[in-house]
C-alpha positions as CSV (number, residue, x, y, z in Angstrom):
1,M,24.2,-9.7,-42.4
2,A,25.4,-7.9,-39.4
3,I,24.5,-9.3,-36.0
4,T,23.7,-6.9,-33.2
5,T,24.7,-8.0,-29.8
6,L,22.6,-6.6,-26.9
7,P,24.6,-6.0,-23.7
8,T,24.1,-8.5,-20.9
9,R,23.9,-5.6,-18.4
10,A,20.7,-4.4,-20.0
11,F,19.0,-7.8,-19.4
12,T,20.3,-7.7,-15.8
13,Q,19.0,-4.2,-15.1
14,Q,15.6,-4.9,-16.9
15,G,15.2,-8.4,-15.7
16,I,12.2,-9.0,-13.4
17,N,12.3,-11.6,-10.7
18,F,9.9,-10.0,-8.2
19,R,12.7,-9.8,-5.5
20,N,10.8,-6.7,-4.1
21,L,8.1,-7.9,-1.7
22,I,6.5,-4.5,-1.7
23,I,3.7,-3.8,-4.2
24,N,3.6,-0.3,-5.8
25,G,6.8,0.8,-4.1
26,D,7.3,3.5,-6.7
27,M,3.9,5.0,-5.7
28,S,2.9,5.1,-9.5
29,I,-0.6,3.7,-8.9
30,A,-3.2,5.7,-7.1
31,Q,-6.7,4.3,-8.0
32,R,-8.7,5.8,-5.0
33,S,-7.4,9.5,-5.2
34,T,-4.4,11.5,-6.0
35,S,-5.1,13.9,-3.2
36,T,-7.2,14.1,-0.1
37,S,-7.3,17.1,2.2
38,S,-8.3,17.5,5.9
39,Y,-7.3,13.8,6.3
40,G,-7.1,12.2,9.7
41,S,-8.2,8.7,9.5
42,V,-7.2,5.0,9.2
43,A,-7.7,4.0,5.6
44,Y,-6.1,3.4,2.2
45,S,-6.3,7.0,1.0
46,T,-4.2,7.6,-2.1
47,V,-1.3,5.5,-3.4
48,D,-2.4,1.8,-3.7
49,R,-1.4,-0.8,-1.1
50,F,-0.1,1.8,1.4
51,K,-2.3,2.4,4.4
52,T,-2.3,5.8,6.1
53,V,-2.9,5.5,9.8
54,F,-3.2,9.1,10.5
55,E,-4.8,9.7,14.0
56,V,-2.8,12.7,15.2
57,G,-3.8,16.0,13.6
58,T,-4.9,16.5,10.0
59,Y,-2.9,16.2,6.7
60,T,-3.2,16.6,3.0
61,V,-2.1,13.3,1.7
62,S,-1.3,13.0,-2.0
63,Q,0.4,11.2,-4.9
64,E,3.2,13.7,-5.7
65,S,4.7,14.1,-9.2
66,L,8.5,14.5,-9.2
67,S,10.4,16.6,-11.7
68,S,13.8,17.0,-10.0
69,G,16.0,15.8,-7.1
70,E,18.0,12.6,-6.5
71,A,14.9,10.4,-6.4
72,Y,13.8,11.7,-9.8
73,N,17.4,11.1,-11.1
74,N,17.1,7.5,-10.0
75,G,14.0,6.9,-12.1
76,F,11.1,7.8,-9.8
77,R,8.3,9.9,-11.1
78,K,5.8,9.6,-8.3
79,A,5.9,9.8,-4.5
80,F,3.6,9.8,-1.4
81,K,3.4,13.1,0.3
82,A,1.9,14.0,3.7
83,L,1.6,17.7,4.4
84,V,0.6,18.5,8.0
85,T,-2.3,21.0,8.2
86,S,-2.9,20.8,11.9
87,T,-1.3,19.1,14.8
88,A,-2.5,17.6,18.1
89,S,0.0,18.3,20.9
90,P,0.3,16.3,22.9
91,P,-1.3,13.4,21.0
92,S,-3.7,11.2,22.9
93,A,-2.0,8.1,24.5
94,G,-3.4,5.6,22.0
95,S,-3.2,7.6,18.7
96,Q,-0.5,7.1,16.1
97,T,0.5,8.5,12.7
98,T,2.1,5.7,10.7
99,F,2.5,4.8,6.9
100,E,2.3,1.1,6.4
101,Q,2.1,-1.8,3.9
102,R,0.7,-5.2,4.9
103,I,1.9,-8.3,3.1
104,E,0.3,-11.7,2.7
105,G,2.0,-14.6,4.3
106,Q,2.1,-16.7,1.1
107,N,4.3,-14.0,-0.4
108,L,6.8,-14.2,2.4
109,Q,7.8,-17.8,2.5
110,I,11.2,-16.9,0.8
111,F,12.3,-15.6,4.2
112,K,12.0,-19.1,5.7
113,K,11.0,-17.4,9.0
114,G,10.7,-19.7,11.9
115,T,13.3,-22.2,10.6
116,T,17.0,-22.7,11.2
117,N,17.5,-21.4,7.6
118,A,15.7,-18.1,8.2
119,E,16.9,-15.2,6.0
120,P,17.5,-11.5,7.0
121,F,15.4,-8.7,5.6
122,T,16.6,-5.5,3.8
123,L,14.5,-2.5,3.4
124,S,15.4,0.4,1.3
125,F,13.5,3.6,0.4
126,W,13.9,7.2,-0.7
127,V,12.6,9.8,1.8
128,K,12.4,13.6,2.0
129,S,11.1,16.0,4.7
130,S,10.9,19.8,5.3
131,K,12.8,19.2,8.5
132,T,15.7,17.0,9.6
133,G,15.3,14.3,12.1
134,S,17.2,11.5,14.0
135,N,16.4,8.0,15.0
136,L,13.1,7.9,13.1
137,Q,11.6,4.4,13.5
138,V,10.6,1.7,11.0
139,N,9.3,-1.6,12.3
140,L,8.5,-5.0,10.8
141,R,5.6,-6.5,12.7
142,D,4.8,-10.2,12.5
143,S,1.0,-10.6,13.1
144,D,1.1,-14.4,12.9
145,N,3.4,-14.8,15.9
146,T,2.9,-11.4,17.6
147,R,6.6,-10.4,17.1
148,Q,8.5,-7.3,15.9
149,V,11.8,-5.9,15.1
150,G,12.8,-2.3,14.5
151,G,15.4,0.0,12.9
152,T,16.0,3.7,12.5
153,Y,17.0,6.3,9.9
154,N,18.0,9.9,9.9
155,I,17.0,12.8,7.6
156,S,20.3,14.7,7.4
157,T,19.2,17.6,5.1
158,A,15.8,19.3,4.9
159,D,13.9,19.3,1.5
160,T,16.4,16.8,0.0
161,W,15.7,13.3,-1.3
162,E,18.0,10.8,0.6
163,K,18.1,7.0,0.2
164,K,17.9,4.9,3.3
165,I,18.8,1.3,3.9
166,I,17.7,-0.7,7.0
167,N,18.9,-4.2,7.7
168,F,16.7,-6.4,9.9
169,P,17.9,-9.8,11.3
170,A,16.5,-13.2,10.4
171,D,14.1,-14.7,12.9
172,T,14.2,-18.4,13.6
173,T,11.1,-18.1,15.9
174,G,7.6,-18.3,14.4
175,A,6.8,-19.1,10.7
176,F,4.7,-16.9,8.6
177,N,1.3,-18.5,7.8
178,N,1.2,-19.6,4.2
179,D,-2.1,-18.0,3.3
180,N,-3.7,-14.8,2.0
181,G,-3.9,-13.0,5.4
182,T,-1.7,-10.3,6.8
183,S,1.6,-11.8,8.1
184,L,3.9,-8.9,8.0
185,T,3.3,-5.1,8.4
186,I,6.0,-2.5,7.7
187,E,5.3,0.7,9.5
188,W,7.0,4.1,9.3
189,W,6.3,6.2,12.4
190,L,5.8,10.0,12.3
191,D,4.0,10.6,15.6
192,G,2.3,8.8,18.4
193,G,0.9,8.9,21.9
194,S,2.6,7.7,25.2
195,N,1.3,4.2,24.7
196,Y,3.9,3.7,21.9
197,S,7.0,5.1,23.6
198,G,9.1,4.7,26.7
199,G,11.0,1.6,25.5
200,A,13.9,0.9,23.2
201,V,14.2,0.2,19.5
202,P,14.0,-3.6,19.1
203,T,17.0,-4.3,16.9
204,A,16.5,-8.0,17.6
205,W,13.2,-9.8,17.1
206,E,11.1,-9.8,20.2
207,A,7.5,-10.2,21.5
208,S,5.4,-7.3,20.3
209,S,5.6,-4.4,22.7
210,N,3.9,-1.1,21.9
211,A,6.4,0.8,24.1
212,D,9.2,-0.2,21.7
213,R,7.4,0.9,18.5
214,N,8.0,4.7,18.4
215,V,10.9,5.7,20.5
216,T,11.3,9.1,18.8
217,N,8.5,11.3,17.6
218,F,9.2,13.3,14.5
219,D,7.0,16.2,15.7
220,L,6.0,17.7,12.3
221,A,4.5,21.2,12.6
222,G,1.1,22.0,11.2
223,G,0.8,24.1,8.0
224,T,4.5,23.9,7.1
225,D,6.0,20.5,7.5
226,S,5.8,17.5,5.1
227,W,7.1,14.0,4.7
228,H,7.6,12.3,1.4
229,I,8.5,8.7,0.4
230,T,9.1,6.5,-2.7
231,G,11.3,3.7,-4.0
232,V,10.3,1.3,-1.2
233,Q,11.8,-2.2,-1.6
234,L,11.9,-5.1,0.8
235,E,14.1,-8.1,-0.1
236,V,15.9,-11.1,1.2
237,G,19.5,-10.8,2.4
238,T,21.8,-8.1,3.8
239,S,22.3,-6.0,0.7
240,A,19.9,-3.5,-1.0
241,S,19.8,-4.0,-4.8
242,D,18.7,-1.3,-7.3
243,F,14.9,-0.7,-7.2
244,E,13.0,-3.2,-9.3
245,F,11.0,-1.1,-11.7
246,L,8.0,-3.1,-13.2
247,P,6.1,-2.4,-16.4
248,V,2.9,-0.3,-15.6
249,D,0.5,-3.1,-16.6
250,I,2.2,-5.6,-14.2
251,N,2.3,-3.1,-11.4
252,K,-1.4,-2.2,-11.9
253,N,-2.4,-5.9,-12.0
254,R,-0.7,-6.6,-8.7
255,C,-2.5,-3.7,-7.2
256,D,-5.8,-4.9,-8.6
257,R,-5.5,-8.0,-6.5
258,Y,-6.4,-5.8,-3.5
259,Y,-8.5,-2.9,-5.0
260,K,-10.2,-2.3,-8.4
261,N,-11.7,1.0,-9.4
262,F,-14.0,0.7,-12.4
263,D,-15.0,4.4,-12.1
264,E,-11.7,5.6,-13.5
265,N,-12.7,5.4,-17.2
266,S,-16.4,5.8,-16.9
267,F,-16.9,2.0,-17.1
268,R,-20.5,0.8,-17.0
269,L,-21.9,-2.7,-16.5
270,Y,-25.0,-2.8,-18.5
271,T,-27.8,-5.1,-17.3
272,T,-30.0,-7.0,-19.8
273,S,-33.0,-9.2,-19.6
274,L,-32.6,-12.6,-17.8
275,D,-36.0,-14.2,-18.5
276,G,-39.3,-13.7,-20.2
277,N,-40.3,-10.9,-17.9
278,T,-38.1,-8.5,-19.9
279,S,-39.8,-5.4,-18.5
280,D,-38.3,-5.3,-15.2
281,R,-35.9,-8.3,-14.5
282,L,-32.3,-7.6,-15.4
283,G,-28.9,-9.0,-14.7
284,G,-25.2,-8.4,-15.6
285,T,-21.8,-10.1,-14.9
286,L,-18.3,-8.8,-14.7
287,G,-15.2,-11.1,-14.7
288,F,-12.0,-9.7,-13.2
289,T,-8.9,-9.8,-15.3
290,T,-6.9,-10.3,-12.0
291,E,-8.1,-12.5,-9.3
292,M,-8.7,-10.6,-6.1
293,R,-7.1,-11.6,-2.8
294,T,-10.5,-12.7,-1.4
295,S,-14.1,-12.0,-2.1
296,P,-14.3,-8.2,-2.1
297,S,-16.8,-5.6,-0.9
298,V,-18.3,-3.4,-3.5
299,T,-19.6,0.2,-3.7
300,K,-21.6,1.3,-6.7
301,T,-24.2,3.5,-8.3
302,V,-27.3,1.9,-9.8
303,S,-28.9,3.8,-12.6
304,N,-32.5,4.4,-13.6
305,S,-34.0,3.8,-10.2
306,Q,-33.1,0.1,-10.3
307,S,-33.2,-1.8,-7.1
308,V,-30.7,-4.6,-6.4
309,E,-32.4,-7.9,-5.7
310,S,-29.2,-9.9,-5.3
311,Q,-25.5,-9.8,-6.1
312,Q,-22.7,-12.3,-5.9
313,L,-19.1,-11.4,-5.2
314,S,-16.1,-13.7,-5.6
315,P,-12.4,-13.3,-6.2
316,S,-12.9,-13.9,-9.9
317,G,-15.9,-11.7,-10.6
318,Y,-19.2,-10.0,-9.8
319,S,-22.7,-10.6,-10.8
320,I,-25.8,-8.6,-10.1
321,F,-29.6,-9.1,-10.5
322,T,-31.8,-5.9,-10.5
323,S,-35.3,-5.0,-11.1
324,V,-36.7,-1.7,-12.6
325,S,-40.1,-0.4,-13.3
326,N,-39.2,1.1,-16.6
327,R,-36.0,-0.1,-18.4
328,G,-35.7,3.1,-20.5
329,G,-32.9,3.7,-22.9
330,T,-30.0,2.6,-20.5
331,T,-29.8,0.5,-17.5
332,H,-26.5,0.1,-16.0
333,I,-24.2,0.0,-12.9
334,D,-21.3,2.3,-12.6
335,E,-18.9,3.9,-10.2
336,M,-18.0,0.4,-9.1
337,K,-15.1,0.0,-6.6
338,F,-14.1,-3.5,-5.4
339,D,-12.1,-3.7,-2.1
340,A,-10.2,-6.8,-0.9
341,E,-7.4,-5.0,1.0
342,L,-5.6,-6.4,4.0
């Protein structure tokens, strides 16, 4: 019988060791929305795990489908897109437009930060814009020790996907907390007020300084300009490896630790009788397949004029106790969204 030998290179390319500390770096999961218009807020708006701190002007933010270009040729089918619909010039002193991801401290221990064996950081990503730009700033911000370091990238050609690699040095000062809170924030700056400029890009780790966070404004124009990003990867060391694509179920499960949308597929939690008073005392439970980062908040719709008497939220599940004057044919909870984001 012939024996087929699979190439080692295939295993290397497909092997998963979770070297990428970014979750949903390929922008493939968007549980909240795939597009939001007239957006100017501080929230998680579209693609999972990326927070849009858009306080200057208004935007249409969306999960963009790719069908051509170098990012597409390198395997990416989705991206985040910010289209400027109006601008505020000049921006107010304390306002900012940044795109960011926050990372739990317990996921960052591999960097050995705050020790003599501290490791450097390498950030890579694909970016595109309708205009060119120079010295656009990206920062790593250590919330546990109030420290920061920055780097810059250029957009050389308009409307063209370009891969960027930024190296950040190791930091022997201040260890990341080993817990489920925010220890590191990666922020891409697009615009900001005077509170965030006037200094210099901190290419070495320093005490946090707002003046050093946004040395160059991108100055995107309303109605015409856009900024796009995908393929975000943060890893240990000084070299950028190929992007670590994950199977969709693994990627979704990692996102579910922070946000779960049970409204996507018309999911319903039916409530049933809990005791002998079956006419109006009802309850239901829902166990999460992925444990959440912490006990989440919940938004929901309660059917058939039910009133919520009590509910219990934990990282592992949800239980609710309701009452209703007339049970009718269906009694259920739907449009449930659970949020445990950083």
